[in-house]
C-alpha positions, 0 to 999 in steps of 0.5 A, a space after each residue: 046780418 044774422 044767419 041761423 042754421 041747425 048743424 048736428 042738432 045744434 042751433 048756430 047763429 052767424 053774425 056777419 059785419 058788412 065792414 070787416 070779417 074781424 067783427 063777425 062772431 059765431 054763437 053755438 048754442 049748447 043747452 045740454 053742455 055737450 059740445 066739445 072743443 073738437 065739435 065746435 072746431 068742426 062746426 067752424 070748419 063747415 061754416 068756412 067751407 060753405 061760405 058762412 064765414 070769411 075766415 077760420 079765425 072768426 070768433 066763436 062762443 059756446 052759449 051754455 044756458 044753465 038753470 
């Protein structure tokens, strides 16, 4: 299942596996190359506290599209 949400003017996609949380992944889109490690950790904490992800150790990837 895929969930798309906008947080802090950032598009975030959460891919949830029905099998196990270790297969879940969060993509944080950062086309302006402005997301810091601290901000990405805050986004992950929010996703965890709001129930979008099951574990804080869920993999995350910053998607930086460069032209």
